[in-house]
Each structure stands twice: as structure tokens, then as C-alpha cells.
C-alpha positions as CSV (number, residue, x, y, z in Angstrom):
1,M,27.6,-45.1,-81.0
2,K,24.9,-45.6,-83.7
3,S,22.0,-47.9,-82.9
4,F,21.3,-51.1,-84.7
5,L,18.5,-49.5,-86.8
6,D,20.8,-46.5,-87.7
7,M,23.4,-49.0,-88.9
8,L,20.8,-51.0,-90.8
9,K,20.1,-47.9,-92.9
10,E,23.7,-47.5,-93.8
11,K,25.1,-51.0,-94.5
12,V,24.4,-54.7,-94.8
13,I,24.5,-56.2,-91.2
14,V,26.4,-59.4,-90.8
15,F,25.3,-61.8,-88.0
16,D,27.4,-64.6,-86.6
17,G,27.2,-68.3,-87.3
18,A,25.8,-71.4,-85.5
19,M,26.0,-71.5,-81.7
20,G,25.3,-75.3,-81.5
21,T,27.9,-76.2,-84.1
22,N,30.6,-74.2,-82.4
23,I,29.7,-75.5,-79.0
24,Q,30.1,-79.0,-80.3
25,S,33.5,-78.2,-81.7
26,Q,34.8,-77.5,-78.2
27,N,34.2,-81.1,-77.1
28,L,32.9,-80.1,-73.7
29,S,32.6,-82.6,-70.8
30,A,29.6,-83.5,-68.7
31,D,31.1,-81.4,-65.9
32,D,31.1,-78.4,-68.2
33,F,27.4,-78.8,-68.6
34,G,26.9,-79.2,-64.9
35,G,26.4,-83.0,-65.0
36,E,25.4,-85.8,-67.2
37,K,21.7,-85.0,-67.1
38,Y,22.3,-81.5,-68.5
39,I,24.3,-82.6,-71.6
40,G,22.5,-81.1,-74.6
41,C,21.2,-78.1,-72.7
42,N,23.5,-75.6,-74.4
43,E,21.8,-72.7,-72.7
44,Y,22.8,-73.9,-69.3
45,L,26.4,-73.3,-70.2
46,V,26.0,-69.5,-69.6
47,L,25.9,-70.5,-65.9
48,T,28.2,-73.6,-65.8
49,K,30.8,-72.8,-68.4
50,P,30.5,-69.1,-69.5
51,S,34.0,-69.1,-71.0
52,A,32.9,-71.5,-73.7
53,I,30.2,-69.1,-74.8
54,E,32.5,-66.0,-74.5
55,K,34.9,-67.7,-76.8
56,I,32.3,-68.2,-79.5
57,H,31.1,-64.6,-79.3
58,A,34.7,-63.3,-79.4
59,D,35.7,-65.6,-82.4
60,F,32.8,-64.3,-84.5
61,L,33.4,-60.6,-83.6
62,M,37.1,-61.1,-84.4
63,V,36.4,-62.0,-88.0
64,G,34.2,-58.9,-88.4
65,C,30.6,-59.8,-87.5
66,D,28.4,-56.9,-86.7
67,A,26.0,-58.8,-84.5
68,I,26.1,-61.8,-82.2
69,E,23.2,-63.8,-80.9
70,T,22.8,-64.8,-77.3
71,N,23.1,-68.5,-76.3
72,T,19.3,-68.6,-75.5
73,F,17.7,-70.3,-78.5
74,G,16.1,-72.9,-76.1
75,A,16.0,-70.8,-73.0
76,T,12.2,-70.6,-72.5
77,S,10.8,-72.4,-69.4
78,I,9.1,-74.8,-71.9
79,I,12.4,-76.2,-73.1
80,L,14.3,-75.9,-69.8
81,S,11.6,-77.9,-68.0
82,E,12.9,-81.0,-69.9
83,Y,16.0,-80.6,-67.8
84,G,14.3,-79.6,-64.6
85,L,15.6,-76.0,-65.1
86,S,12.4,-74.1,-65.9
87,D,12.7,-71.8,-62.9
88,L,16.0,-70.6,-64.3
89,S,14.6,-69.2,-67.5
90,Y,14.9,-65.5,-66.5
91,K,18.4,-66.0,-65.0
92,I,19.8,-67.8,-68.0
93,N,18.4,-65.2,-70.5
94,F,19.7,-62.4,-68.3
95,E,23.2,-63.9,-67.9
96,A,23.4,-64.8,-71.6
97,A,22.6,-61.2,-72.5
98,K,25.2,-59.9,-70.1
99,I,27.9,-62.2,-71.4
100,A,27.3,-61.3,-75.0
101,K,27.0,-57.6,-74.3
102,K,30.3,-57.6,-72.4
103,I,32.1,-59.2,-75.3
104,A,30.4,-57.0,-77.9
105,L,31.5,-53.8,-76.0
106,D,35.0,-55.1,-75.9
107,F,35.0,-55.1,-79.7
108,S,32.9,-52.0,-80.4
109,T,34.3,-48.8,-81.8
110,E,32.6,-45.6,-82.8
111,S,33.2,-46.6,-86.5
112,H,32.2,-50.2,-86.0
113,P,29.7,-50.8,-83.2
114,R,28.8,-54.4,-82.4
115,F,25.3,-55.5,-81.4
116,V,23.8,-58.3,-79.3
117,A,20.6,-60.0,-80.6
118,G,18.6,-61.9,-78.1
119,S,17.8,-65.3,-79.6
120,I,14.3,-66.6,-79.1
121,G,13.6,-70.0,-80.5
122,P,10.4,-71.9,-81.3
123,T,10.4,-74.4,-78.5
124,T,9.5,-78.0,-79.3
125,K,5.7,-77.3,-79.1
126,L,3.3,-76.6,-82.0
127,P,0.4,-74.6,-80.7
128,S,-1.6,-75.1,-83.9
129,L,-1.5,-78.9,-83.1
130,K,-2.6,-78.2,-79.5
131,H,0.7,-79.2,-78.0
132,I,0.5,-76.1,-75.8
133,S,-1.9,-73.2,-75.3
134,F,-1.2,-69.9,-76.9
135,K,-1.4,-68.2,-73.5
136,E,1.1,-70.6,-71.9
137,M,3.6,-70.1,-74.7
138,E,3.1,-66.3,-74.6
139,S,3.8,-66.3,-70.8
140,A,7.1,-68.2,-71.4
141,Y,8.2,-65.8,-74.0
142,Y,7.3,-62.8,-71.8
143,I,9.9,-64.1,-69.2
144,Q,12.5,-64.8,-71.9
145,A,12.1,-61.3,-73.4
146,K,12.3,-59.7,-69.9
147,G,15.5,-61.5,-69.1
148,L,17.1,-60.7,-72.5
149,I,16.2,-57.0,-72.4
150,E,17.1,-56.4,-68.8
151,G,20.4,-58.2,-69.5
152,G,21.2,-55.6,-72.1
153,V,20.5,-56.9,-75.6
154,D,20.2,-54.4,-78.5
155,L,17.5,-56.3,-80.4
156,L,15.5,-59.6,-80.4
157,V,15.4,-62.3,-83.0
158,I,12.3,-64.5,-82.9
159,E,13.7,-67.3,-85.1
160,T,13.3,-70.8,-86.6
161,S,9.5,-70.7,-86.2
162,Q,7.9,-73.8,-87.7
163,D,4.3,-72.8,-86.8
164,I,3.2,-69.3,-87.4
165,L,1.4,-69.4,-84.0
166,Q,4.8,-69.8,-82.4
167,T,5.8,-66.5,-83.9
168,K,2.6,-64.8,-82.9
169,S,2.8,-66.0,-79.3
170,A,6.5,-64.9,-79.1
171,L,5.5,-61.5,-80.4
172,A,2.5,-61.3,-78.0
173,G,4.8,-62.1,-75.1
174,T,7.4,-59.6,-76.2
175,F,5.0,-56.8,-76.9
176,S,3.4,-57.5,-73.5
177,F,6.7,-57.0,-71.8
178,F,7.3,-53.8,-73.8
179,S,4.0,-52.5,-72.6
180,T,4.6,-53.2,-68.9
181,S,8.2,-52.2,-68.8
182,R,7.9,-49.2,-71.2
183,Q,11.0,-50.4,-72.9
184,R,11.4,-51.4,-76.5
185,V,14.2,-52.8,-78.8
186,P,14.0,-53.7,-82.5
187,I,12.6,-57.1,-83.4
188,I,13.4,-59.5,-86.2
189,A,10.9,-62.3,-87.0
190,S,12.3,-65.2,-88.9
191,V,10.5,-68.4,-90.0
192,T,11.8,-71.8,-91.3
193,I,10.7,-73.0,-94.7
194,E,11.2,-76.7,-95.2
195,K,12.5,-78.4,-98.4
196,T,8.8,-78.9,-99.3
197,G,8.6,-75.1,-99.8
198,T,6.4,-74.3,-96.9
199,M,6.6,-74.1,-93.1
200,L,6.3,-77.4,-91.3
201,L,2.5,-77.1,-91.0
202,G,2.0,-75.9,-94.6
203,T,2.1,-72.1,-94.3
204,E,3.4,-70.5,-97.6
205,I,5.8,-67.5,-97.7
206,S,3.0,-65.2,-98.9
207,S,0.9,-66.1,-95.9
208,V,3.9,-65.6,-93.6
209,L,4.4,-62.1,-95.0
210,T,0.8,-61.2,-94.8
211,T,0.7,-62.2,-91.2
212,L,3.9,-60.6,-90.0
213,E,4.0,-57.4,-91.9
214,A,1.0,-56.2,-89.8
215,Y,3.2,-56.2,-86.7
216,D,5.4,-53.4,-85.5
217,I,8.6,-55.3,-86.3
218,D,11.8,-54.2,-88.1
219,A,12.7,-57.1,-90.3
220,I,11.3,-60.3,-91.6
221,G,13.3,-63.3,-92.8
222,L,14.2,-66.9,-93.1
223,N,16.6,-69.2,-91.3
224,C,17.6,-72.8,-90.8
225,A,16.2,-76.1,-92.4
226,T,18.0,-75.6,-95.7
227,G,21.0,-74.0,-97.4
228,P,20.8,-70.7,-99.3
229,K,20.2,-72.3,-102.6
230,E,16.9,-73.9,-101.4
231,M,15.8,-70.5,-99.9
232,S,16.4,-68.5,-103.1
233,E,12.8,-68.2,-104.4
234,N,11.3,-67.5,-101.0
235,V,14.0,-64.9,-100.4
236,R,13.2,-63.3,-103.8
237,Y,9.5,-63.2,-102.8
238,L,10.2,-61.4,-99.6
239,C,12.5,-58.9,-101.3
240,L,9.9,-58.1,-103.9
241,N,7.0,-57.8,-101.6
242,S,8.0,-56.9,-98.0
243,P,8.0,-53.3,-96.8
244,K,10.4,-54.3,-94.1
245,S,14.1,-55.2,-94.1
246,I,15.0,-58.8,-95.0
247,F,17.0,-61.2,-92.8
248,V,18.5,-64.3,-94.3
249,I,20.4,-66.8,-92.2
250,P,20.8,-70.2,-94.0
251,N,22.4,-73.4,-92.9
252,A,25.7,-74.4,-94.5
253,G,23.7,-76.5,-97.0
254,I,21.5,-79.5,-96.4
255,P,22.9,-81.8,-93.7
256,E,24.2,-85.2,-94.7
257,N,24.6,-88.3,-92.6
258,I,28.1,-89.7,-93.1
259,D,29.2,-92.6,-90.8
260,N,26.4,-91.7,-88.4
261,K,27.6,-88.1,-88.1
262,V,25.8,-85.0,-89.4
263,Y,27.9,-82.9,-91.8
264,Y,27.1,-79.6,-93.5
265,T,29.0,-79.6,-96.7
266,L,28.6,-76.1,-98.2
267,S,32.0,-74.5,-98.2
268,P,32.5,-70.9,-97.0
269,D,33.1,-69.7,-100.6
270,E,29.9,-71.4,-101.8
271,F,28.0,-69.9,-98.9
272,V,29.3,-66.4,-99.6
273,F,28.4,-66.8,-103.3
274,Y,24.7,-67.2,-102.5
275,L,24.6,-64.6,-99.8
276,S,26.4,-62.0,-102.0
277,H,23.7,-62.7,-104.7
278,F,20.9,-62.1,-102.2
279,V,22.5,-58.8,-101.1
280,K,23.6,-57.4,-104.5
281,N,20.8,-58.6,-106.7
282,L,17.8,-59.0,-104.4
283,G,18.3,-56.4,-101.7
284,V,18.7,-58.5,-98.6
285,N,19.7,-56.3,-95.6
286,I,20.9,-58.8,-92.9
287,V,22.9,-62.0,-93.5
288,G,24.6,-64.6,-91.3
289,G,24.8,-68.3,-90.7
290,C,22.7,-71.0,-89.1
291,C,23.4,-74.7,-88.5
292,G,26.9,-75.8,-89.7
293,T,28.4,-72.4,-90.1
294,T,31.7,-71.4,-88.5
295,T,33.9,-68.4,-88.4
296,D,35.3,-69.5,-91.8
297,H,31.8,-68.9,-93.3
């Protein structure tokens, strides 16, 4: 079958939607999470309730998605330590990759191969604010990349970065693993631009591009924080100036608090309207959904 990069030359790649949103919709119990103290650690479900994650992967592939992301957004030891699970980082990433790969192979055909993207999130630490050292973060990402790649992912997505040093440390850890293992998969690096128009710590899109285009990565993009409408000008900037493929994964609009519950109100038709514009008029190469998006989107 053709590789991810081969397919990227031929078509627009469609990623899946929100892992967290679709986990929540299953109304899982404390037992499903392995006990009360693990509720909220969605990544642990690959060990305690893998069928819940298999269902999400299969549902998105059934509606035609080309790529699914592993349930590993918070699977660094940094995040897992909050639940006393830091020693399981490699195992969780490895098992998550295996689960996703098995489902992807079930749906793959020669004419429509399906791909698994290893999800690498930003953690809750901002190295620019000295919450954590660059080296400590790099080491955690090394283990995560190792687990994902040895588990069988086709590519890695370093996503939702709020601090450009998060992205750089993830890239450092990943490239370090590439060097020691003599393996390599494609990499997408995606940052989060807030409603203010910059990353959380003030980095503008032009600085993001200047920083990331120097790396040997395959796509640069934006995900999370806002809906597609609010991303439009930053997407336009990337499409006009980036030498690499463009990845755009918005939320289903800006979240609203209604009766103490969070709702994402952008309808599937509205969501597709914006993404179609990004593809047809701006040249975006990879689209999908972040928070609030379902198989309907």
C-alpha cells in the first residue's frame, strides 16, 4: 500500500475528530478507568477499557477518515505522573499504537489505505516559564516517541503546543529516538493560536513558521483553541508562506458554557464550509477535527 507521504501528494488527507469528546459520549464508569482516582486519564483506557478506544477509531474510519490519532495526547510521563502512572508511559503509547494500527488495517484497502498518527500533546508544563527543564521534557518525549513508533504508528503529530519550546523539545526527543533507533516516520508539528491571535505566550504565526520550517518535518499547522473561522487569517498566512504541507484541525467552534456544561455549537455543515474553503481556495493539505467534533463532522 502507498505510504502516508505518497497519499499526501495525491489527495487531501482527512483526519478523525475529537478523542476526548467521543470518550465522554460513552458515559464510561469509574471501573472502566481502573478506579475513581484515574477518572480523567483518558490515555489509561488503552489498558483498562481498550474496546472504548477501538470503537472510536472504527467509527471514524467507517465514515471515511484517512487517518486516526492514537489515544496518547497526554501519555507522557509528565502528565501520567499526576495519576501515579508515569512508569507506564512507554506501555500506554505502545498499546495505543497497536490498538489503532489493528483497527486501521481492518479498514485499509489498496485503493484506500488508512493511517495511524501518534498523538503527542503539549503536557501541562510551559518550559519558557521554567515549569520544567527543556531536557526533562525532551526525555519524556523520547519515551513517548519510542512507544508510538515501536507500536506501529505511520506518522507522529506533535500538536496543541502553546509554547514553542514545547514543540522544540518534542522534536528534540523525537529526532533523538530516530537517531538511536535508525527509524523514521513523517512528522506534523501543530501549534495552538488563541483568540488573541498568538500562541499562549505571545508567539505570532510568522515566528512559528520561521522556527519550524528549519526542521526536517513534513507538515506545519494549527489545531484546537478556536473554530475554523477564527483560524482563517493564520491559515492563509501559512498557505502563502510555508514550503511544507499545511495541517488544519479546528474545534467545532468556540466552546460555550450552557447550564454548567461545555458545548461546541458549530454544526457539521458549517464546519465543512470552512474546511472546504481552506482546501479549495487556500491549499490546505490535511484537515480534521479537534475538540467537539464527532463522526457527523
